C-alpha positions, 0 to 999 in steps of 0.5 A: 872327246873334242879332238884336240891335236898338236899343231906343227910349230914353225919359227916363221911362215904361214899361220894355217889353222884347219878345222879350228873351233873355239874351246869355249863353244865346244865346252858350252855345247857339250854342257848343254848336250847338243848342237855342233860347232862349225869349224873354220879354216884360216890361213895367213901367209907371209906374202898376204899377211892381212886377212879382212873378214866381212859379212853380216852381223851375227855371222861369226866374224868376231868369233873367228878372230877370238878362235884364232887368238885363243888357238895361237895363245894355247899353242904358245902355252904348250897346249893342244888345240881344237883343230886338225893336226895338219895345222901350223902355227908360227911362234909369235913374239906378241899378240895384240887385240882390239876387240869390243867396246871400251868407251868410258865416261870416267876416262873421257873415251868415246867408242872411237877414241877407245879404239884409236887408243888401242890402235896407237899402242899396237902401231907403236909396238907391233912387228914382223913376229906379231899377230894383230886382231882388229874387230870392226876397224874404222867403225865408230866414226864417219864411214869415209874417214873411218875407212881411210884410217882403217885402210892406212892402218892395215897397209902399215901393218902389212908393210911391217910384216905383221899377221893381221885379222880384221873384221869390217862392214865398210865397203871401202875397206873390202875394195881396198883389200881386193886391190892390194895383194898383201891383203886378202878378203874373206867372208862368213857365209849367211843364208839370206832366205832363212836369216841364219848364219852358217859360220863357214869362212870363205877365204878370197871372197868379200862378204856383204852386210845385207843390212837392208835385206835383213831389215826387210825380212825382219818386218821393216815396212816396205816403204822404208826399205824402198826408200833405204835402197834409194838413199843408198844411191849409185855408189852403194850399187856400184860397190855391191856390183863390184862385190858380186863381180869378185864373187863370180871371179872367185867361183870361176877359179874354184 
């Protein structure tokens, strides 16, 4: 009914998921009797083993991480997966995830320290046959320091040969990914006119968060929006211009 298929399993090489969907989304939509689940294509190659997924809130970034993670674990459990039979999945020795907020008053963990605790575990154990899923890397602290830490973590995992999918809103991480051939940007598609996520994943393109534009269309007063753009300053404008240039270059290649 949901077109599950047997992927090709390889000892090494690229993770190549085509038209993959999350099984819980499929079952939920099926139970409600309507709606379609937008499939995504995800490739993580040995020579470019880190995929940095960017784009606005509610755009499907975290769902993309979870979709890949559950498809890989289903494959390793001997199950068919909701994806094209042309998909290819390597055999992983371990799968690590830092997804969600596990701050704890009783354990004296802030949002940031909870992320760092999980990153410490991942960095101590992950190797060349590991899949690592990192949601909102570098978040929960000063953006400058968070970006620097996030970039250093992605660089270290790339050096080990791990397959990594990471999401972020941080422009400095997007720029870093564009400058290192082992890292690849990807963007979830968003219709700014309708404020609707389209969920499609575009490999090779960095995405913008559109926070101010979305706030404007959701009714934040124009004076606040204008002041926000002023406070964004030249640095924000330069990063936005860089992202636009990268988009234009990718479109020309296509």
